[in-house]
Each structure stands twice: as C-alpha cells, then as structure tokens.
N, C-alpha and C positions, 0 to 999 in steps of 0.2 A: 390716460385713463378716462373712460367714458361712463357717465351716469345718466340714467333715464328716470325722470320724476313724473308720476301720473297722479293728478288730483283734480277734482271737478271744481274746486274753489280757487279762483285766480289769485286772491290775496294770499293764500297759502303758498302757491307756486312762487309768487313774487317775494314773499317773506323768506322762503328757503333760498332763493337765488341771491338775495341781497344781504342776508344776515350770517350766512355760513362762509367761512374762509375756504372756498373750494380750491383755490390755488395752493393754499397751504396743505391741503389734503392730497395734492398731487393730481387733481382732476383738471383735465384740459378741455373736455367737451361735456356740455350739459344739454340734455334734450328734455323739453317740457311738453306735456299733453294733458287735456282736460277730460278725456274719456278712455274707457278700457280698450275699445276696439283700436283706436289710434295708437294706444300704448303697445298693443300686441304687434301692430304693423311696424312701429319704430324699433321694437325689440328685434324682430326678425331681420330688419334691414341693417341695423347698426351693431347688434350683439354687444350691448354695453357690459361694463365690468361690475355694475351695481344697479339694482332696480329699487326705487322707493315708490310705494304705491298706497293710495287710499283704498278703502274697502267699498264705499258706496259711490259708484260712478255710472254715468249713462252708457248704454250700448253693451257694456260688459263689466260686471262687478270685479272687485279685487280678487276674490277667490277663484273665479273663472279665469282671470288673467294669470294668476300664479299657477293654476293647474296646467294651462297650455304652455307656459314657460318651462315647467318642469318636464313636460313631455319631450322637449328637445334639448334642454340643458339642466341636468340635475344638480349642478354645482354652483351656478351663479348666485351670489348673495342677494337676498331680497329683504328689504326693511319695510314693514307695514306701519304706516302713519295714519291712524284712524281715530275718529271720535267714538267709535262703537266699542264699549267695554262689555262685549258679549262673549260668553263662554263658548258658544258654538263657533263664532269667528276665530277665537283664539285656538280652539281645538283643531279646526281646519288648517289654520296657519302652521301650527306645529306639525301636523301630518305632512305638509308639503315642505318641511325643512326650511322654514323662514328663519332668518338670522336674528331679527329683532321685531318686537311688536310694541310700538310706541303710541301712547294715547295722547290725543289732542285735548286741550292745548298743552304744549311743552315749551320750556325755555329753549331758545335757539342754541345756547351753549351746551345744554344737555343733549340736544339732537346731534350737534356737531361731534360731541364726545362719542356718542353711540356709533355714528357713521365712521369716525376715525377707527374705532375698535373693530368694526366689521371689515373695513378695508385692510387693516393690519392682519386680521385673521385670514382674509382671502389671499394676501400676499404670502403669508407663511404656508398656507395650504398649496399655493401654486409652486412655491420653491420646493416644498416637500415632494410634490408630484413630479416636478422636473428632475429632482435628485433620484427619485425612485425609477423614473423613466431611464435615466442614465445607467442606473444599476441593472435594470432589466436588459438594456442594450448590451452592456458588458457581459452579463450572464449568458445571453444568447450567443454572443461572439465567442465566449470561452467554453460553451457547452460541450463541443467535441472533446476538448482536453479534460474537462471535468468527468465526462463519461469514461474516458480512458483511464484516468486516475482511479476512479471507483472500481473499475474492472480489475485493474492491476492490484489494488488492495485486496479485493476478493480472492484473487489468484495467489497472492503471496502471504497475506495475513489472515484472510477468512473473516466471516461475520455471520452471526446466527440469523437465521430467517425469522422474521417477525414484523410487527408494524413499522418499526424504525427503518428497516431495509426496504420494505414495500413503499414507504413514503419517499425514500431516496430515489428509488427506481422511477416513481411517478414524476418527481421533480426534474430528474435528468432525462426523462423521456425514453427510458429503457423498458423494453417489453417484459411483461410478467412471465414470459416463457423462461426467463432466466431461472426461476424458482423450480422448474420441472426436474432438472437433473443436469449434471455436467461431467465431462471427461476432458482431461488435459493431455495435449501432445507437446513434447519438447523436441525441437529440431535444431541441428547444428551443422553448418557446412564443414566438409572435410578438406580444409586448406592444407596442402602439403607444407611441411616445415621449410623446405627449401624452395618454395614457389616464389616467383618474382613479384607477387602482388605487394603493394605498399599497404600500410594500415588503413589509409584512406580508401584504397581500392576495396579492401575487405569490408569496410563499413558500407560502401556503396552496394556491394554484392549482398550484404546482409539486409540492407534496406529493400533491395529488389526482391529478395527472398520473402521478406515480410509481406510485401504487396501481393506477391504471387500466392503466398499462404492464405491471405485473406480472401482472394478471389476463389481459390479452390475450396476452401472450407465453407464458404457461404453458398456454394452451389447446391448443397443438400439441406441447408437449414441455417439457423442463426449461429454466429460464431464471433469470437473476439481474438485478435492477435496482439500480443505484447512484444514490442520491439526491445523493451528494456528489462528483460527477464534476467534472473541470476544465472551464473555459470556461463555467460556469453552465449546463451542459446535463445531461440525464439520460443515463446509459449503460445500455443493455439488452444483456446477453450471452445469446445463444442457444447452447446446446451440446448435444452428444449425437452420434448417428450422423451422419457427414458427408453421406451421400447425402440430398439434398433440403433441406439446411440453408440454402443460399443462397436457394432459393425460399421457404422458410418465413420468412426474414428480410424479404423483400419483402412478403409477405402481412402480416406483423406490422406493418411500418412503415406501410403504407397503412391498415390497420385502426386503428392508433393515431391517425393524423392524422384519420381520419374520426370516430372516437369523441370526440376532443377538440373537434372542430367541433360535433358534435351535442349533447354533454352539458355541456361546459365553456364553449362559446360563444366559443372563440378558435382561431386557426390554430396548428398545430404543424408545424414543418419538421423533416425527418428525414434523416439521412445514414447510409448503410450501408457498412461496411468489407468487406474481403475475408474469405473463409472460410479459416481456418488449422487444420490438424490438430495442430500443435505448440502446446502451452499457452504456451510462452515468446514466441510471436508475437502473443498477444492485444493487448498494448499497441500493436503496429503496426496491427492491425485497428481499434483505437479511434482512433488518429491519423487513419487513412484515413476513418473514419466522421465525424470532426469536420471534415475538409476537405470531404467530400461534403456535410455539413450547411451549411457556408458557401456552397457552390455553390448548394444548394437555396434558401437565403435570398436570395442575390443574384439568382437567376433569377426566383424568385417565382411561377412558373407551376405547377410540380409540387411537391407537399408532400414527396415522398421522392426522394432522389437516391442512386444506387448508384455507388460509386467506379469500377466497371468499365463503367458505361453507355457505349455506343459513341458517343453524341452529343458535340459539341464542349463542352469544359469552360471555364468562366471561370478565368483565371489567378489564383485567390484568393491562393495562397501568394506568388507573385511580386509581386502588387500590395501585399500586406501588408508585404513586405520593402522595396518601393519607398517606401511611406509612411514606414516607420521610418528608412530611409536619408536621405530628405528632411529628416526631423525633426532628425537629428543632423549634417546637412550632409556626408554621406559621398558625395562625387561618384563615387568608383570603384564603390561599391555601387549607386548610382542607375543608372549606365551599364550595369552587369551585369544588373540587374533589367529595365531597359528592353529590352535585347537579348533576354532570355528571353521577354518579353511579345511582342515583335515576331516572334520565330521560332516560338514555340509557339501564339500566338493569332492575331495579325493575318494571318499567312501560312497559317493553317490553312483549307483550303477549306470545312470544315464550319461555320466561324464565320460567322454571318449579319451583315448590315449593322446590324441592330438591336442585336445583342450587341456589335459593335464600337463603336457609339455610346455604349452604356452604360458600357463600360470607359473610353472616351475622356473622357466626362464626369467620371468619378471621378478620372482622372489630372490633368485640367485643374484641378479644384478643389483637389487636393493641391498641385500646383505653385504655385497662387495663394497657398495658405496658408503654404507654406514657401519662397517665392521668395527669392533671395539677390542682393544688389547690383544689377547691370545687368539681371538677369533680370526685374526688376519692370517694365521697359519692355515686355517681351513678355507677361508674365502677372502683371499687377498687379490691384488691386481694380477699376480702371476698365475693364480689358480682359476680365475673366473672363466677365461677362454676355454680351458680344458674341461671345466665342469659343464659349460654350455654345450660343448661338443658331446660330452657323455650323455647329456639329457636327450639328445637326438638319437642316440644309439639304443636307448631302453626300449624294450618291446612289450613290457608289462607295466601296467599302471601301478600295481602294488609295489613292485621293486623300485620304481621311480619314487614313490611316496616314502619308502623306508630310507632311501639315500638322502632325500631332501630333509627328512626328519632329523637325520644325523647332523646335517649341516646347520639346521636351525638350532638344535640342542647345543651345538658347540658355541654358537653365538650367545645363547641364553646363559650358558655357564660363564662366559666372559662378562656378561652383564652382572651376574650374581657376585662375581669377585670384585667388580668395580664398585658395587654399592654394599659391600659387607658392613653391616651395622657396627661391628667391632672396631672398624677403622674410622668411624665418625663419632662425634659427640652426640649426645641424645638430641640436642636441639638441631644440630646439623642433619641428623637423620630425619627429623620431622620436616625440616625445610626441603630436604631432597624428596621426601615422599609427596609433599605438596606439589613440587615442580613436576613430578611424574604422574600424579593422579588427580590434578586439579580439575580435569574435565569429567571426572567421575564423582561418585559420592565418597567423600573422604571422612572416615570415622576416626576421631581422636582416640576413642577408647580402643579401637583396633590397633592403632599405632602404639599405644601404651602396652598392649599385650605383646606385640611384636618385640618390644624392647624389654619386656619382663618387669615393667614398672607399674606402680599404682598411678592411675590417671591424674589424681590430685597432685601427686609429687611431680609428674611430668609437666603438668600445667603450671606449677610454681616455677620450675626451672625455665620453661619456655618464656613465661612473662618476665621473669627476672632478666633474661638475656636480651629479649627483643623489645621489651617495653609494651607489649600488647598481648591480648589473648590469642589463642589459636584461631578462633573464628575471625577475629579482626585481621590476623595475618593472612588467612586463607581468602577472605573477601578481597583484601587489597591486592593479593597476588592475582586472583582471577580478574579483577577489574583492570589491572595493568596489562594482562594478556588480552583482554577485550579491547582496550584502547589500541593496542598494536594491530589487532585483527580489523577493527573498524577503520583504521588509517589506511589499510590496503584497498578499501572501497570495493571489495569483491564479495562481501557477504551482507545479507539482510540482518537486521538487529536480532530477530528471533534465531537465526542461524548462529550468530556469535554467542548468544545466550547458551545455546546447547553446547557449543564447542568449549565453553569455559565452565560447564558444570551446572547451569541453571535450566531446569526444565520449564520454568514459568517465565516468559519474556517480560511480563509486567513487573514481577519481583526483581528480575535482573535490572530493569530500568531504574527501579527505586534504589537498589544498591549502588548502581553506577552513579546516580546523582548524589547519593549520600557521600560517596568517596570523592568524586570529582567536582561536585557543585553544578554539573551539567547533565542533562539527559543525553542518552546515546546520540540522538539526532542532532542536538545542539553541539555536541562534541565534534561530530563529523563536519558540520557546517563551519565551525570555528577552525578546525584543522585545515579545511580547504582554503580558508581565508588566511592561513598562516598565523593565527592567533594562539594556537596550542600545538604542541608537538607530542607524539606518542613517546612514552618513556621506556618502552620495552620493545625490542624487535623480534 
C-alpha cells in the first residue's frame, strides 16, 4: 500500500514519518512533498492508495490539489491535516468527498487511529467493488439464459404489463417492442412412430428445427423461440407492432413448414394462436396455438392451422377429454363430452362426411379399448373391425351420427349400471363421485341430493367413516392426483392445477404445500432427486 503526504512544514512530515506505525498499518511505500504542485505530480506518477495533505502550501493549495485529484480519481481516500479551522475550507473539503478533516496540532495516536479507520474503510469499499464487479461479470455471462428464462415465463405463465415488467426488460436488455403485441406459433415435427430415429436423433432434429425457426421468424421482425415448451413442441413468439403481426405469423408458419421439409427432410405441423396486445394473454395465445397444432396434425392436409380459420375444426379438446373420461370410467364426463362433440361437430354444416368418419373411427377405437361390462357386447374386440368397416360405408353424415350415438349410449348405460348408487354405501358413493369428478367443481350439496339425504347427515356419516370432512378428503384426493401428474414431468404447474380442479394456480400451490409440506416446484425437484415418490399413479 502507498501513501502520499503533502505538507509545507518539514517537522510535520518528519513527525508523521517517525511517530506513526506505518508498517503496522500495512503501508509499504511513503512519499513526502512540501508543496502542492509536487504533490500533484507525485500523485499522477505513483497513484497512491491514500493522500494526506495540508491546506496551505506553496504553488498549489490543498483545495486545488484535492480538486485536481478528484477529476481523475473520485474514490481515493483523502485526509486533510490542517491548522485552519475555517468553515469555508471544511465545506470545500466535504464537497470533494474528503474522508477526514483533522486539525493541527493532534496527538499522533489519534492521527494513526483516524488513518487506520480510513484505510479499513477503503479496503472494505475495494472488496465490495470487487465483489460487485464479479457479480456484474456473472450477470453479463448469464444474460442470454436469463433473457430466455424471462421470455419462457411470459410465454407459459404470463405477467401483467407495468413498471415492474418494464424494469425487467431494461435490466435484461430486451427491447420495449415486446409490449406492442404478440402472437404464438406452436410447431412439432411429424416423426413416424416406426421411424429408425433414436431419441437422441430426434432431440438433434428438434434443436436444428429451433435454430431454423429463430432464423425464419426474425427475418420479418423481433421473435423468440422456446426449445423447452410444453407438449414436446417448439414455441415461436412473434412480437412488436400489432399491425400485420397475424399475417406475419401465417407467413412464418408456412415458411417454417416448407424449410423443414426441404432441409431437414421431415414434415412439421404448425398451429397459430390469436394476436394479443396484452402481454399477460400470451399463455392464452400459446394454448390456442397448441390446440390449432393438434387440429393440423389430425387433419394432415395443411401443415399450418390458425385458431381463427373459418373452416370446420376437429373437436380435439372434446375428444381428448372423452378418452380421459373413458379411461377413468367417468360416465358423466363421457356423456358431457359426447354431447359437445355432437352439437359442435356432427351438427356443424361445415363438417364433411370424411371428417365425420375420421372422428367416428377414433371414438369407436376408444370405446373398444375402454369398454365396460355389457358394453363389450356392442363394442368388443370382435365387433370393432366390423364397426370400422361399416363407418367407411356410410354415405350420409346424419346416419353415421345416429349409429355412433347408439354405440355411445350403450357404453353409457354400462357405466350407469356400474355405478348404481344403490349398490354402494353412501360414503362409497361420495368417494366414487370424487374420483370421477375431482377435475370439475364438486358440490357436496349436490351429492347429498343425488342420494336423497340431508347434507348435514351425509357430512356426519362421511366424517365418521373417513375421519375427515368432505373438503379435506377432496383436497387430499386432488393433491394426490396432482403429485402423480407432476411426477410425469409433462405438465406445467398451472396445467396440473386445472387438471385437478383448481382454476387458480396460486391457490393450488398453497393447498399443495398445506398437504405435502412442499410447493409443487419443490416437490418436482425432490422427486427428481429421489427424495419423494408419488403416491398415486
């Protein structure tokens, strides 16, 4: 450590040199001078770690020296040692961020104590600046990953526009164009099930597709591509000035499908969500894009499908729910899904006979796979092939619909017989209802009406047998289902919340932690580390 001392009185210089334990203070070099100009020249040449200066010196006074030092070094500590107890000097010294102002004469021990404190403060400041510098370096190094994480969060979880988001954008160096508007494209390669590609090969192709998507999407304006999107698809966010953004999305989708076919030698199906000006609606655009993607895959004719295309749409969501309801033998949900499919699809004038046959084929196969009890007489293994052949022979959509309705009704009747309330105890009936309806709004009062009981009496019976209230049982059942879904690592937390009957992901997270002692994210991390196991498959 180097110290520069400037004072026009030689006895002061000698006294400071001889009475202060400079070695004990960690000082290895001492520079002395008797005038201000020489002090300035020595400072420029040596750049000391501490400056001690008098105020009244020849050629350049202390204030002038301090002013010039501060022009090139705003942080070096400066101690003023002066006989002038003058308010003007003191005020000037404070203005130039002087560390200490010590009046002569002073006891050497007091001067040494003040110098030690100043040097300690300088060391602390230097260490802090070094640490902050390391943090800045790490931040800059991880900036691309932090940008991608923020964009992924906006895409999957959303965030309200406002000062907080604007500050995040500035911090991460993201253009404010992001707040103009956005539309999401979902893309997925069409790998044949019997293709010879390994999982590693597929990952490499998907990575190549993400790079290609980024290049194509950014030709017309700002864009972001998420390689880690849900449902094993790529997410492409186009953002900026809303005018023309929807047309740009269609151009990008078609260009992406064409480029994949030409350069990667496989088909890519693409779904396009709606344009939203509000950043918080981007997850909705992404969900719409994934639904449109499923339609494009089912139809197989056009590689790109826009959620607002005026043509008839396949009831992808209703069919998916129908299959899930069949798998868990939820007759009520099967009936509701079938009613939706009939109303929105089969009775839609835009739906062609070919589309109706495709959907009928899928439903018959599902009914055959999940048939219950007497329903096997209508849709069993021996009947499935004949029914599928019959579907191809129908020449009228209405006739096909009536026949399919008969088949579905036969299965529903089997479901009704399987869950006859009279064959179950009251509590068993409630448990069965929870297992069938946990993903919906479950009303205990409605269950009591179904059984013809007063809700207070049913509540008494339920708690007596299970040891818990209906709401406690329902919550635990839903959380057990949620644990199983989270363990599959296929769904986002908000998606699992919806799947087990919670419309508010934040409330779901609170209930999850209340039951398990962990947040959903903590549960997934511990499950990956093998510390917890899902209790329900």
